[in-house]
C-alpha positions, 0 to 999 in steps of 0.5 A: 494736333498737327492741324493746330500746330500748322495753324498756329505757325501760319502754314498754307493749305499745301502743308496741311495736306502733307502733314495729314498724309504723314500722320496717316489720317485718311480724309476726303480729298479737298476741292480742287483749287481755283483756276490759275487765271484768278491767282488768288492765294488763301492764307490762314491768319496767325493767332496771338500767342502772347495774348494767350499766355497772358490770359493763362497767367492771369487765370493762374494768378486768380486761382492762386489768389482764391486758394490763398483766401480759402486757406486763410479763411480756414486758418481763421476758423481753426483759430476761432474754434481753438479759442472757443474750445479753450474757453469751454475747457477752462469753464469745465475745469472751474466748475469741476474744481468748485463741485467735485461731484460734477460730471466730467464733459465727454473726453476722448477716453469717454468716447472710447469707452462708449465706442467699446460699449457699443462694440460689445453690444454689437458683439452680443447682438451678433452672438444672439443672432448666431445662437438663434440661427443655430437653434433654428438650424437644430430645429430644422435638423430635428424636423428632418430627422423626425420626418425621416423616422416617420417615413421609415416607420410608415414604410415598415408598417406598409411592408408588415401589412403587405406581408400579413395580407400575403400570408392571409391570402396564402392561408385562404388559398390553402383552405380553399384547396382543402375544401375542394379536395375534401369535396372530391373524396368519397363519403359513407352514409354518415357523411364521413370521408373515406380514402381510396381503400375505404377507410375513414379519414381522421382530420386533425382539428386546427385551433383557430388563430386568435389575433386580438389580445383579448381572445389570446388572454381568454385562451390562456385563461381557459388553459389555466383553468384546465390545469388548476386542479393539478396545481392545487394538488402540487402546491402544498408539497411545494410549500412543505419542501425545505429546498423551495426558494421563494425568490424564484417565484414569478412576480405577481405584479405586471410591469407598468406600461409606458404611458403618455406624460402630459405637462401641466398647463403653463409649465413651458411658459413658466420655464421660458419666463424663468430663462428670460429672468435669468438672462435679464439679471445677467445683462443687468449685472454686466451693465452694472459692472460696465457702469462701475468701471466707467465711474472708476475711470471717470474718477481717475480722469478727474484726478489726472485733470486736477494734476495736469499742467495748466493750459497755455495761453497759446500753443507753440504752433500758433505763435507765428499766426497771433502776434498778441500771444493769446487766442482772445485777440483774433482781429489781426492775425498774421496770415502772411505765411499762408501761401498757395503751396501745399505741404505734404508731411511724411507719413509715420506709422503710429507707435501703438499700431502693430506691423503686419505679420507676413507668414512665409510660404513653404513649397512642396517638393513637387512645386519646387521642382516645377518652379526650378524647371520654369526658371531654367526655361525662362533663362534659356529663352532669354539666352536664345533671344540675346543670341538671335539679336546678336548681343552675344555669340551662339554657344558652341555645340556640346559634342561628345563621342556618342553624338560626334557623327550625328553632329559633325556629319561629313566633317567627322569622316574626313579625319576621324582621329583628329576630330575624336581628339578635338571632341575629347579636348572639348569634353575635358575643357567643359568638365574643367570649367564645371569644376572651376565654377563649383570651386568658385562658388565654394565658401572659404573657411572664414565664410563657412564659420560666419555662415554657421555663426549666423545660423545659430544666432538666428535660431537663438532669436526665435526661442531661447533654450536653457540647459543645466548640467551637473558634473561630479568632477570637472578638474580635467583640463581636456574636459574644460577645453571641450566644453569651452570650445563647443560652447563658443562654436555653437554660439551659446551663452552662460557659465561654468562654475567650479567649486568645492561643493558642486560643478555646474554648467549652464548654457543658453541658446537656440534649440539646435545648438543646445541639442547638439551640446547635450549630445556632446555632454551626455554621449560624446565626452568620456568623463572617466578618461584621464588626461596624459601630460604632454612633453615639456608641459607641467604635470597634471595634478591628480583629482581628489574625486574618488568614484565614477565621474559623469554628467547629469542633465538636471533641467531644460526649458525655455526663457524669454531672453538670454541672461548672459552675453558670453560663455566663460569658466568661473572659479569662486572662493565661497558660495556667497560669491557664486550667488552674488554672481548669479543673482546679477543675471537672474539665475540664482535658482539654478545653483539651488537646483544643483545643490538640492540634487541627490543620487536617490532622485536620479534612481527614482526617475 
């Protein structure tokens, strides 16, 4: 850049070398200049800057002209397309008016239906694919489970066979030991075994162990044949006995053993075909429902097209382009308004598009602590940097009585009393500054009231809670004052109706406000307390109510929005006026609840 600059200004080679040195670019040293005898000076010819500017302007004008021509061509194509589209719409309307059963040309709504149908088919395919994947996964799990079960069963069989072989080997060893011991014993002339004293050894016979099921059955049959005579003798006495219970006799028939259950040929194929037929019928019913919906929408669209306004000869945004006022005359459009400039309209969010819902992020106690510590460290670091740069004076040392000797050092030993007094004054000043900062940060009475009001209003915007109370006697002025003042304080809306039949208090507001108002009405106010007349005021008229006064919470729930704007006491002469007042605010049902309440209902609850 420096070389081009000096080249344009006609600088000498000496200036070029100096510029390179200043810019920090390292280049090889240029050859030495010619000897002074020649005295030849080498200069760089200057370029024609004016010619370059003229060439740039010419290129710019050429590009602008090309851009304008392309925009004009695009406008003409747009007008031609509008003209053709208008002719098609007029032609389709004419044909539809002549033949009502004609099919309507594809419209945006039809395209939207096709798109929705396609999306539904895609969703159905995705659902089928997910179902097949789940089936494959379940089959794989079943195979794994069966494989594990077979492996475990094979292992049990191997363990059982190994134990049986071990027992058999043990028996064989025992028999071999017996045979060896018998061989070593003495025998008499008949070959019988004799012990050490010469007595004959009686050897207990051991029954052969039968392992096969058939041999076991044969052994049992032999034992039963041996016991048959005794059973035949005891049988008649059993039959003659009066206390014999036939239900206790052993069943003669044996329980049927589980066997293989073979399926008939083609049973599985028949079941699969049945499932396919059911699925095809369901898809056919859904398709018929979609087609019926499309036909109804088409009929509705035809009715709308028949009732809509006629198509104008030209739209208002194309009037300045076509002086003739019709799309048919496209020979000489007015394109003087088309320039090389580009208009960028302001983007506006569509009315049907929903704004993105940003969920608030709540931090845990540990995260809040960490974030607070990090912010404090960053502030301290910024303060230290400002002090280092000299933008603000360094802070005074925080000297206390405990660290006085360590901070001040030799200064504290010169005059300890004066230094101690100075340290105490600095500590008191820091405490006073701290208290003053806290006092400055405190809100005034009006600001606190406004803050509380905003909190209750924000709580009411999230959810509106309605609470209905019935008070047996609300003639005491102190009770009226407490109800009215607290309702205004909690930013509640509603009304308090006083009549001869019943007294009703209806409040609307946020969950927190209604919860506090409920505590006031049911716990804090003593409804049986009588107001005493003040000095200089009129006497309080006694109430005609006889009995125990109390406040009953009849109903509590939520509604979409508040029906009242303020809270006030209302006194009506008759019930018709009460119903008329509540009907204007969609709250007449609350008065019916108050009138239908009875004492026995409360006792049942």
